[in-house]
mmCIF file of the protein (N, C-alpha, C, O) and its ligand, coordinates in Angstrom:
data_MODEL
# 
_entry.id   MODEL 
# 
loop_
_entity.id 
_entity.type 
_entity.pdbx_number_of_molecules 
1 polymer     1 
2 non-polymer 1 
# 
_entity_poly.entity_id                      1 
_entity_poly.type                           'polypeptide(L)' 
_entity_poly.nstd_linkage                   no 
_entity_poly.nstd_monomer                   no 
_entity_poly.pdbx_seq_one_letter_code       MAVWKCAECGNVVEARCKPGKCQACGAAKDRLIKDESAGKKKA 
_entity_poly.pdbx_seq_one_letter_code_can   MAVWKCAECGNVVEARCKPGKCQACGAAKDRLIKDESAGKKKA 
_entity_poly.pdbx_strand_id                 A 
# 
loop_
_entity_poly_seq.entity_id 
_entity_poly_seq.num 
_entity_poly_seq.mon_id 
_entity_poly_seq.hetero 
1 1  MET n 
1 2  ALA n 
1 3  VAL n 
1 4  TRP n 
1 5  LYS n 
1 6  CYS n 
1 7  ALA n 
1 8  GLU n 
1 9  CYS n 
1 10 GLY n 
1 11 ASN n 
1 12 VAL n 
1 13 VAL n 
1 14 GLU n 
1 15 ALA n 
1 16 ARG n 
1 17 CYS n 
1 18 LYS n 
1 19 PRO n 
1 20 GLY n 
1 21 LYS n 
1 22 CYS n 
1 23 GLN n 
1 24 ALA n 
1 25 CYS n 
1 26 GLY n 
1 27 ALA n 
1 28 ALA n 
1 29 LYS n 
1 30 ASP n 
1 31 ARG n 
1 32 LEU n 
1 33 ILE n 
1 34 LYS n 
1 35 ASP n 
1 36 GLU n 
1 37 SER n 
1 38 ALA n 
1 39 GLY n 
1 40 LYS n 
1 41 LYS n 
1 42 LYS n 
1 43 ALA n 
# 
loop_
_struct_asym.id 
_struct_asym.entity_id 
A 1 
B 2 
# 
loop_
_chem_comp.id 
_chem_comp.type 
_chem_comp.mon_nstd_flag 
ALA 'L-peptide linking' y 
ARG 'L-peptide linking' y 
ASN 'L-peptide linking' y 
ASP 'L-peptide linking' y 
CYS 'L-peptide linking' y 
GLN 'L-peptide linking' y 
GLU 'L-peptide linking' y 
GLY 'peptide linking'   y 
ILE 'L-peptide linking' y 
LEU 'L-peptide linking' y 
LYS 'L-peptide linking' y 
MET 'L-peptide linking' y 
PRO 'L-peptide linking' y 
SER 'L-peptide linking' y 
TRP 'L-peptide linking' y 
VAL 'L-peptide linking' y 
ZN  non-polymer         . 
# 
_pdbx_entity_nonpoly.entity_id   2 
_pdbx_entity_nonpoly.name        ? 
_pdbx_entity_nonpoly.comp_id     ZN 
# 
_pdbx_nonpoly_scheme.asym_id         B 
_pdbx_nonpoly_scheme.entity_id       2 
_pdbx_nonpoly_scheme.mon_id          ZN 
_pdbx_nonpoly_scheme.ndb_seq_num     1 
_pdbx_nonpoly_scheme.pdb_seq_num     101 
_pdbx_nonpoly_scheme.auth_seq_num    101 
_pdbx_nonpoly_scheme.pdb_mon_id      ZN 
_pdbx_nonpoly_scheme.auth_mon_id     ZN 
_pdbx_nonpoly_scheme.pdb_strand_id   A 
_pdbx_nonpoly_scheme.pdb_ins_code    . 
# 
loop_
_atom_site.group_PDB 
_atom_site.id 
_atom_site.type_symbol 
_atom_site.label_atom_id 
_atom_site.label_alt_id 
_atom_site.label_comp_id 
_atom_site.label_asym_id 
_atom_site.label_entity_id 
_atom_site.label_seq_id 
_atom_site.pdbx_PDB_ins_code 
_atom_site.Cartn_x 
_atom_site.Cartn_y 
_atom_site.Cartn_z 
_atom_site.occupancy 
_atom_site.B_iso_or_equiv 
_atom_site.pdbx_formal_charge 
_atom_site.auth_seq_id 
_atom_site.auth_comp_id 
_atom_site.auth_asym_id 
_atom_site.auth_atom_id 
_atom_site.pdbx_PDB_model_num 
ATOM   1   N  N  . MET A 1 1  ? 2.688  8.227   1.408   1.00 0.00 ? 1   MET A N  1 
ATOM   2   C  CA . MET A 1 1  ? 2.594  7.071   0.498   1.00 0.00 ? 1   MET A CA 1 
ATOM   3   C  C  . MET A 1 1  ? 3.447  5.922   1.011   1.00 0.00 ? 1   MET A C  1 
ATOM   4   O  O  . MET A 1 1  ? 4.640  6.077   1.275   1.00 0.00 ? 1   MET A O  1 
ATOM   5   N  N  . ALA A 1 2  ? 2.829  4.802   1.142   1.00 0.00 ? 2   ALA A N  1 
ATOM   6   C  CA . ALA A 1 2  ? 3.554  3.627   1.626   1.00 0.00 ? 2   ALA A CA 1 
ATOM   7   C  C  . ALA A 1 2  ? 3.958  2.754   0.443   1.00 0.00 ? 2   ALA A C  1 
ATOM   8   O  O  . ALA A 1 2  ? 3.391  2.842   -0.647  1.00 0.00 ? 2   ALA A O  1 
ATOM   9   N  N  . VAL A 1 3  ? 4.932  1.929   0.688   1.00 0.00 ? 3   VAL A N  1 
ATOM   10  C  CA . VAL A 1 3  ? 5.377  1.002   -0.342  1.00 0.00 ? 3   VAL A CA 1 
ATOM   11  C  C  . VAL A 1 3  ? 5.119  -0.415  0.157   1.00 0.00 ? 3   VAL A C  1 
ATOM   12  O  O  . VAL A 1 3  ? 5.496  -0.790  1.268   1.00 0.00 ? 3   VAL A O  1 
ATOM   13  N  N  . TRP A 1 4  ? 4.477  -1.168  -0.686  1.00 0.00 ? 4   TRP A N  1 
ATOM   14  C  CA . TRP A 1 4  ? 4.136  -2.550  -0.338  1.00 0.00 ? 4   TRP A CA 1 
ATOM   15  C  C  . TRP A 1 4  ? 4.889  -3.497  -1.262  1.00 0.00 ? 4   TRP A C  1 
ATOM   16  O  O  . TRP A 1 4  ? 4.906  -3.313  -2.479  1.00 0.00 ? 4   TRP A O  1 
ATOM   17  N  N  . LYS A 1 5  ? 5.503  -4.500  -0.674  1.00 0.00 ? 5   LYS A N  1 
ATOM   18  C  CA . LYS A 1 5  ? 6.257  -5.459  -1.476  1.00 0.00 ? 5   LYS A CA 1 
ATOM   19  C  C  . LYS A 1 5  ? 5.604  -6.831  -1.375  1.00 0.00 ? 5   LYS A C  1 
ATOM   20  O  O  . LYS A 1 5  ? 5.278  -7.316  -0.291  1.00 0.00 ? 5   LYS A O  1 
ATOM   21  N  N  . CYS A 1 6  ? 5.428  -7.429  -2.531  1.00 0.00 ? 6   CYS A N  1 
ATOM   22  C  CA . CYS A 1 6  ? 4.826  -8.759  -2.568  1.00 0.00 ? 6   CYS A CA 1 
ATOM   23  C  C  . CYS A 1 6  ? 5.849  -9.807  -2.170  1.00 0.00 ? 6   CYS A C  1 
ATOM   24  O  O  . CYS A 1 6  ? 6.936  -9.874  -2.744  1.00 0.00 ? 6   CYS A O  1 
ATOM   25  N  N  . ALA A 1 7  ? 5.502  -10.614 -1.197  1.00 0.00 ? 7   ALA A N  1 
ATOM   26  C  CA . ALA A 1 7  ? 6.412  -11.661 -0.734  1.00 0.00 ? 7   ALA A CA 1 
ATOM   27  C  C  . ALA A 1 7  ? 6.482  -12.819 -1.725  1.00 0.00 ? 7   ALA A C  1 
ATOM   28  O  O  . ALA A 1 7  ? 7.395  -13.642 -1.663  1.00 0.00 ? 7   ALA A O  1 
ATOM   29  N  N  . GLU A 1 8  ? 5.518  -12.878 -2.635  1.00 0.00 ? 8   GLU A N  1 
ATOM   30  C  CA . GLU A 1 8  ? 5.468  -13.980 -3.595  1.00 0.00 ? 8   GLU A CA 1 
ATOM   31  C  C  . GLU A 1 8  ? 6.348  -13.710 -4.805  1.00 0.00 ? 8   GLU A C  1 
ATOM   32  O  O  . GLU A 1 8  ? 7.141  -14.563 -5.203  1.00 0.00 ? 8   GLU A O  1 
ATOM   33  N  N  . CYS A 1 9  ? 6.209  -12.516 -5.397  1.00 0.00 ? 9   CYS A N  1 
ATOM   34  C  CA . CYS A 1 9  ? 6.896  -12.239 -6.656  1.00 0.00 ? 9   CYS A CA 1 
ATOM   35  C  C  . CYS A 1 9  ? 7.862  -11.064 -6.554  1.00 0.00 ? 9   CYS A C  1 
ATOM   36  O  O  . CYS A 1 9  ? 8.638  -10.819 -7.479  1.00 0.00 ? 9   CYS A O  1 
ATOM   37  N  N  . GLY A 1 10 ? 7.822  -10.342 -5.449  1.00 0.00 ? 10  GLY A N  1 
ATOM   38  C  CA . GLY A 1 10 ? 8.746  -9.232  -5.273  1.00 0.00 ? 10  GLY A CA 1 
ATOM   39  C  C  . GLY A 1 10 ? 8.280  -7.943  -5.913  1.00 0.00 ? 10  GLY A C  1 
ATOM   40  O  O  . GLY A 1 10 ? 9.005  -6.948  -5.926  1.00 0.00 ? 10  GLY A O  1 
ATOM   41  N  N  . ASN A 1 11 ? 7.075  -7.961  -6.441  1.00 0.00 ? 11  ASN A N  1 
ATOM   42  C  CA . ASN A 1 11 ? 6.522  -6.753  -7.041  1.00 0.00 ? 11  ASN A CA 1 
ATOM   43  C  C  . ASN A 1 11 ? 6.344  -5.670  -5.974  1.00 0.00 ? 11  ASN A C  1 
ATOM   44  O  O  . ASN A 1 11 ? 5.928  -5.950  -4.850  1.00 0.00 ? 11  ASN A O  1 
ATOM   45  N  N  . VAL A 1 12 ? 6.664  -4.440  -6.344  1.00 0.00 ? 12  VAL A N  1 
ATOM   46  C  CA . VAL A 1 12 ? 6.551  -3.335  -5.406  1.00 0.00 ? 12  VAL A CA 1 
ATOM   47  C  C  . VAL A 1 12 ? 5.431  -2.412  -5.867  1.00 0.00 ? 12  VAL A C  1 
ATOM   48  O  O  . VAL A 1 12 ? 5.381  -2.002  -7.027  1.00 0.00 ? 12  VAL A O  1 
ATOM   49  N  N  . VAL A 1 13 ? 4.540  -2.095  -4.944  1.00 0.00 ? 13  VAL A N  1 
ATOM   50  C  CA . VAL A 1 13 ? 3.401  -1.236  -5.252  1.00 0.00 ? 13  VAL A CA 1 
ATOM   51  C  C  . VAL A 1 13 ? 3.402  -0.045  -4.300  1.00 0.00 ? 13  VAL A C  1 
ATOM   52  O  O  . VAL A 1 13 ? 3.543  -0.201  -3.087  1.00 0.00 ? 13  VAL A O  1 
ATOM   53  N  N  . GLU A 1 14 ? 3.247  1.123   -4.861  1.00 0.00 ? 14  GLU A N  1 
ATOM   54  C  CA . GLU A 1 14 ? 3.108  2.312   -4.035  1.00 0.00 ? 14  GLU A CA 1 
ATOM   55  C  C  . GLU A 1 14 ? 1.633  2.624   -3.884  1.00 0.00 ? 14  GLU A C  1 
ATOM   56  O  O  . GLU A 1 14 ? 0.922  2.792   -4.875  1.00 0.00 ? 14  GLU A O  1 
ATOM   57  N  N  . ALA A 1 15 ? 1.179  2.701   -2.655  1.00 0.00 ? 15  ALA A N  1 
ATOM   58  C  CA . ALA A 1 15 ? -0.226 3.000   -2.410  1.00 0.00 ? 15  ALA A CA 1 
ATOM   59  C  C  . ALA A 1 15 ? -0.394 3.536   -0.999  1.00 0.00 ? 15  ALA A C  1 
ATOM   60  O  O  . ALA A 1 15 ? 0.358  3.188   -0.089  1.00 0.00 ? 15  ALA A O  1 
ATOM   61  N  N  . ARG A 1 16 ? -1.388 4.382   -0.837  1.00 0.00 ? 16  ARG A N  1 
ATOM   62  C  CA . ARG A 1 16 ? -1.635 4.941   0.491   1.00 0.00 ? 16  ARG A CA 1 
ATOM   63  C  C  . ARG A 1 16 ? -2.171 3.859   1.423   1.00 0.00 ? 16  ARG A C  1 
ATOM   64  O  O  . ARG A 1 16 ? -1.784 3.766   2.588   1.00 0.00 ? 16  ARG A O  1 
ATOM   65  N  N  . CYS A 1 17 ? -3.069 3.049   0.878   1.00 0.00 ? 17  CYS A N  1 
ATOM   66  C  CA . CYS A 1 17 ? -3.638 1.949   1.642   1.00 0.00 ? 17  CYS A CA 1 
ATOM   67  C  C  . CYS A 1 17 ? -3.117 0.625   1.090   1.00 0.00 ? 17  CYS A C  1 
ATOM   68  O  O  . CYS A 1 17 ? -2.638 0.549   -0.041  1.00 0.00 ? 17  CYS A O  1 
ATOM   69  N  N  . LYS A 1 18 ? -3.220 -0.396  1.900   1.00 0.00 ? 18  LYS A N  1 
ATOM   70  C  CA . LYS A 1 18 ? -2.766 -1.710  1.471   1.00 0.00 ? 18  LYS A CA 1 
ATOM   71  C  C  . LYS A 1 18 ? -3.615 -2.186  0.301   1.00 0.00 ? 18  LYS A C  1 
ATOM   72  O  O  . LYS A 1 18 ? -4.842 -2.207  0.391   1.00 0.00 ? 18  LYS A O  1 
ATOM   73  N  N  . PRO A 1 19 ? -2.975 -2.566  -0.783  1.00 0.00 ? 19  PRO A N  1 
ATOM   74  C  CA . PRO A 1 19 ? -3.738 -3.068  -1.933  1.00 0.00 ? 19  PRO A CA 1 
ATOM   75  C  C  . PRO A 1 19 ? -4.479 -4.357  -1.588  1.00 0.00 ? 19  PRO A C  1 
ATOM   76  O  O  . PRO A 1 19 ? -4.052 -5.113  -0.716  1.00 0.00 ? 19  PRO A O  1 
ATOM   77  N  N  . GLY A 1 20 ? -5.576 -4.598  -2.268  1.00 0.00 ? 20  GLY A N  1 
ATOM   78  C  CA . GLY A 1 20 ? -6.362 -5.801  -2.024  1.00 0.00 ? 20  GLY A CA 1 
ATOM   79  C  C  . GLY A 1 20 ? -5.606 -7.051  -2.405  1.00 0.00 ? 20  GLY A C  1 
ATOM   80  O  O  . GLY A 1 20 ? -5.798 -8.115  -1.817  1.00 0.00 ? 20  GLY A O  1 
ATOM   81  N  N  . LYS A 1 21 ? -4.731 -6.913  -3.408  1.00 0.00 ? 21  LYS A N  1 
ATOM   82  C  CA . LYS A 1 21 ? -3.924 -8.055  -3.844  1.00 0.00 ? 21  LYS A CA 1 
ATOM   83  C  C  . LYS A 1 21 ? -2.770 -7.551  -4.685  1.00 0.00 ? 21  LYS A C  1 
ATOM   84  O  O  . LYS A 1 21 ? -2.755 -6.399  -5.119  1.00 0.00 ? 21  LYS A O  1 
ATOM   85  N  N  . CYS A 1 22 ? -1.811 -8.420  -4.909  1.00 0.00 ? 22  CYS A N  1 
ATOM   86  C  CA . CYS A 1 22 ? -0.685 -8.056  -5.764  1.00 0.00 ? 22  CYS A CA 1 
ATOM   87  C  C  . CYS A 1 22 ? -1.182 -7.916  -7.195  1.00 0.00 ? 22  CYS A C  1 
ATOM   88  O  O  . CYS A 1 22 ? -1.836 -8.811  -7.732  1.00 0.00 ? 22  CYS A O  1 
ATOM   89  N  N  . GLN A 1 23 ? -0.863 -6.785  -7.799  1.00 0.00 ? 23  GLN A N  1 
ATOM   90  C  CA . GLN A 1 23 ? -1.336 -6.546  -9.161  1.00 0.00 ? 23  GLN A CA 1 
ATOM   91  C  C  . GLN A 1 23 ? -0.551 -7.361  -10.179 1.00 0.00 ? 23  GLN A C  1 
ATOM   92  O  O  . GLN A 1 23 ? -1.000 -7.554  -11.308 1.00 0.00 ? 23  GLN A O  1 
ATOM   93  N  N  . ALA A 1 24 ? 0.610  -7.834  -9.779  1.00 0.00 ? 24  ALA A N  1 
ATOM   94  C  CA . ALA A 1 24 ? 1.453  -8.577  -10.708 1.00 0.00 ? 24  ALA A CA 1 
ATOM   95  C  C  . ALA A 1 24 ? 1.109  -10.060 -10.735 1.00 0.00 ? 24  ALA A C  1 
ATOM   96  O  O  . ALA A 1 24 ? 0.956  -10.646 -11.807 1.00 0.00 ? 24  ALA A O  1 
ATOM   97  N  N  . CYS A 1 25 ? 0.989  -10.670 -9.553  1.00 0.00 ? 25  CYS A N  1 
ATOM   98  C  CA . CYS A 1 25 ? 0.785  -12.116 -9.502  1.00 0.00 ? 25  CYS A CA 1 
ATOM   99  C  C  . CYS A 1 25 ? -0.556 -12.500 -8.872  1.00 0.00 ? 25  CYS A C  1 
ATOM   100 O  O  . CYS A 1 25 ? -0.944 -13.668 -8.888  1.00 0.00 ? 25  CYS A O  1 
ATOM   101 N  N  . GLY A 1 26 ? -1.262 -11.503 -8.315  1.00 0.00 ? 26  GLY A N  1 
ATOM   102 C  CA . GLY A 1 26 ? -2.575 -11.789 -7.762  1.00 0.00 ? 26  GLY A CA 1 
ATOM   103 C  C  . GLY A 1 26 ? -2.534 -12.392 -6.373  1.00 0.00 ? 26  GLY A C  1 
ATOM   104 O  O  . GLY A 1 26 ? -3.547 -12.896 -5.888  1.00 0.00 ? 26  GLY A O  1 
ATOM   105 N  N  . ALA A 1 27 ? -1.377 -12.348 -5.723  1.00 0.00 ? 27  ALA A N  1 
ATOM   106 C  CA . ALA A 1 27 ? -1.278 -12.888 -4.364  1.00 0.00 ? 27  ALA A CA 1 
ATOM   107 C  C  . ALA A 1 27 ? -2.204 -12.116 -3.431  1.00 0.00 ? 27  ALA A C  1 
ATOM   108 O  O  . ALA A 1 27 ? -2.464 -10.931 -3.639  1.00 0.00 ? 27  ALA A O  1 
ATOM   109 N  N  . ALA A 1 28 ? -2.690 -12.791 -2.417  1.00 0.00 ? 28  ALA A N  1 
ATOM   110 C  CA . ALA A 1 28 ? -3.592 -12.153 -1.455  1.00 0.00 ? 28  ALA A CA 1 
ATOM   111 C  C  . ALA A 1 28 ? -2.865 -11.048 -0.701  1.00 0.00 ? 28  ALA A C  1 
ATOM   112 O  O  . ALA A 1 28 ? -1.636 -11.031 -0.623  1.00 0.00 ? 28  ALA A O  1 
ATOM   113 N  N  . LYS A 1 29 ? -3.644 -10.130 -0.148  1.00 0.00 ? 29  LYS A N  1 
ATOM   114 C  CA . LYS A 1 29 ? -3.043 -8.949  0.476   1.00 0.00 ? 29  LYS A CA 1 
ATOM   115 C  C  . LYS A 1 29 ? -2.196 -9.285  1.696   1.00 0.00 ? 29  LYS A C  1 
ATOM   116 O  O  . LYS A 1 29 ? -1.341 -8.494  2.093   1.00 0.00 ? 29  LYS A O  1 
ATOM   117 N  N  . ASP A 1 30 ? -2.422 -10.429 2.283   1.00 0.00 ? 30  ASP A N  1 
ATOM   118 C  CA . ASP A 1 30 ? -1.596 -10.782 3.447   1.00 0.00 ? 30  ASP A CA 1 
ATOM   119 C  C  . ASP A 1 30 ? -0.178 -11.179 3.031   1.00 0.00 ? 30  ASP A C  1 
ATOM   120 O  O  . ASP A 1 30 ? 0.687  -11.404 3.877   1.00 0.00 ? 30  ASP A O  1 
ATOM   121 N  N  . ARG A 1 31 ? 0.045  -11.260 1.721   1.00 0.00 ? 31  ARG A N  1 
ATOM   122 C  CA . ARG A 1 31 ? 1.391  -11.539 1.218   1.00 0.00 ? 31  ARG A CA 1 
ATOM   123 C  C  . ARG A 1 31 ? 2.132  -10.241 0.896   1.00 0.00 ? 31  ARG A C  1 
ATOM   124 O  O  . ARG A 1 31 ? 3.312  -10.255 0.546   1.00 0.00 ? 31  ARG A O  1 
ATOM   125 N  N  . LEU A 1 32 ? 1.420  -9.125  1.022   1.00 0.00 ? 32  LEU A N  1 
ATOM   126 C  CA . LEU A 1 32 ? 2.032  -7.824  0.763   1.00 0.00 ? 32  LEU A CA 1 
ATOM   127 C  C  . LEU A 1 32 ? 2.584  -7.265  2.062   1.00 0.00 ? 32  LEU A C  1 
ATOM   128 O  O  . LEU A 1 32 ? 1.864  -7.135  3.052   1.00 0.00 ? 32  LEU A O  1 
ATOM   129 N  N  . ILE A 1 33 ? 3.844  -6.941  2.048   1.00 0.00 ? 33  ILE A N  1 
ATOM   130 C  CA . ILE A 1 33 ? 4.526  -6.481  3.259   1.00 0.00 ? 33  ILE A CA 1 
ATOM   131 C  C  . ILE A 1 33 ? 4.914  -5.021  3.086   1.00 0.00 ? 33  ILE A C  1 
ATOM   132 O  O  . ILE A 1 33 ? 5.470  -4.625  2.061   1.00 0.00 ? 33  ILE A O  1 
ATOM   133 N  N  . LYS A 1 34 ? 4.612  -4.240  4.094   1.00 0.00 ? 34  LYS A N  1 
ATOM   134 C  CA . LYS A 1 34 ? 4.938  -2.822  4.035   1.00 0.00 ? 34  LYS A CA 1 
ATOM   135 C  C  . LYS A 1 34 ? 6.448  -2.639  4.127   1.00 0.00 ? 34  LYS A C  1 
ATOM   136 O  O  . LYS A 1 34 ? 7.114  -3.163  5.020   1.00 0.00 ? 34  LYS A O  1 
ATOM   137 N  N  . ASP A 1 35 ? 6.957  -1.871  3.162   1.00 0.00 ? 35  ASP A N  1 
ATOM   138 C  CA . ASP A 1 35 ? 8.393  -1.624  3.126   1.00 0.00 ? 35  ASP A CA 1 
ATOM   139 C  C  . ASP A 1 35 ? 8.677  -0.321  3.849   1.00 0.00 ? 35  ASP A C  1 
ATOM   140 O  O  . ASP A 1 35 ? 8.518  0.766   3.292   1.00 0.00 ? 35  ASP A O  1 
ATOM   141 N  N  . GLU A 1 36 ? 9.097  -0.449  5.091   1.00 0.00 ? 36  GLU A N  1 
ATOM   142 C  CA . GLU A 1 36 ? 9.318  0.738   5.923   1.00 0.00 ? 36  GLU A CA 1 
ATOM   143 C  C  . GLU A 1 36 ? 10.542 1.527   5.474   1.00 0.00 ? 36  GLU A C  1 
ATOM   144 O  O  . GLU A 1 36 ? 10.657 2.720   5.757   1.00 0.00 ? 36  GLU A O  1 
ATOM   145 N  N  . SER A 1 37 ? 11.448 0.865   4.779   1.00 0.00 ? 37  SER A N  1 
ATOM   146 C  CA . SER A 1 37 ? 12.686 1.540   4.390   1.00 0.00 ? 37  SER A CA 1 
ATOM   147 C  C  . SER A 1 37 ? 12.486 2.470   3.203   1.00 0.00 ? 37  SER A C  1 
ATOM   148 O  O  . SER A 1 37 ? 13.298 3.362   2.957   1.00 0.00 ? 37  SER A O  1 
ATOM   149 N  N  . ALA A 1 38 ? 11.402 2.256   2.471   1.00 0.00 ? 38  ALA A N  1 
ATOM   150 C  CA . ALA A 1 38 ? 11.157 3.074   1.290   1.00 0.00 ? 38  ALA A CA 1 
ATOM   151 C  C  . ALA A 1 38 ? 10.750 4.484   1.689   1.00 0.00 ? 38  ALA A C  1 
ATOM   152 O  O  . ALA A 1 38 ? 10.077 4.695   2.697   1.00 0.00 ? 38  ALA A O  1 
ATOM   153 N  N  . GLY A 1 39 ? 11.163 5.412   0.899   1.00 0.00 ? 39  GLY A N  1 
ATOM   154 C  CA . GLY A 1 39 ? 10.785 6.800   1.126   1.00 0.00 ? 39  GLY A CA 1 
ATOM   155 C  C  . GLY A 1 39 ? 11.651 7.509   2.147   1.00 0.00 ? 39  GLY A C  1 
ATOM   156 O  O  . GLY A 1 39 ? 11.522 8.713   2.366   1.00 0.00 ? 39  GLY A O  1 
ATOM   157 N  N  . LYS A 1 40 ? 12.541 6.741   2.770   1.00 0.00 ? 40  LYS A N  1 
ATOM   158 C  CA . LYS A 1 40 ? 13.447 7.371   3.736   1.00 0.00 ? 40  LYS A CA 1 
ATOM   159 C  C  . LYS A 1 40 ? 14.826 7.510   3.104   1.00 0.00 ? 40  LYS A C  1 
ATOM   160 O  O  . LYS A 1 40 ? 15.320 6.609   2.426   1.00 0.00 ? 40  LYS A O  1 
ATOM   161 N  N  . LYS A 1 41 ? 15.402 8.614   3.337   1.00 0.00 ? 41  LYS A N  1 
ATOM   162 C  CA . LYS A 1 41 ? 16.744 8.837   2.782   1.00 0.00 ? 41  LYS A CA 1 
ATOM   163 C  C  . LYS A 1 41 ? 17.775 8.134   3.648   1.00 0.00 ? 41  LYS A C  1 
ATOM   164 O  O  . LYS A 1 41 ? 17.713 8.153   4.877   1.00 0.00 ? 41  LYS A O  1 
ATOM   165 N  N  . LYS A 1 42 ? 18.704 7.529   2.978   1.00 0.00 ? 42  LYS A N  1 
ATOM   166 C  CA . LYS A 1 42 ? 19.790 6.880   3.721   1.00 0.00 ? 42  LYS A CA 1 
ATOM   167 C  C  . LYS A 1 42 ? 20.812 7.909   4.141   1.00 0.00 ? 42  LYS A C  1 
ATOM   168 O  O  . LYS A 1 42 ? 21.126 8.833   3.390   1.00 0.00 ? 42  LYS A O  1 
ATOM   169 N  N  . ALA A 1 43 ? 21.318 7.750   5.314   1.00 0.00 ? 43  ALA A N  1 
ATOM   170 C  CA . ALA A 1 43 ? 22.275 8.729   5.843   1.00 0.00 ? 43  ALA A CA 1 
ATOM   171 C  C  . ALA A 1 43 ? 23.601 8.630   5.098   1.00 0.00 ? 43  ALA A C  1 
ATOM   172 O  O  . ALA A 1 43 ? 24.535 9.374   5.399   1.00 0.00 ? 43  ALA A O  1 
HETATM 173 ZN ZN . ZN  B 2 .  ? 3.087  -10.617 -6.400  1.00 0.00 2 101 ZN  A ZN 1 
# 
């Protein structure tokens, strides 16, 4: 499961595939950035 963060509103969405758009503000999918740090445990 990947985590996508909206660059427009900061909304975070968990989804296997990139969402078509931000569910919070409706920003286009190119505004959604994959959050690589999510799901990894910090040392
Ligand atoms: Zn958004």
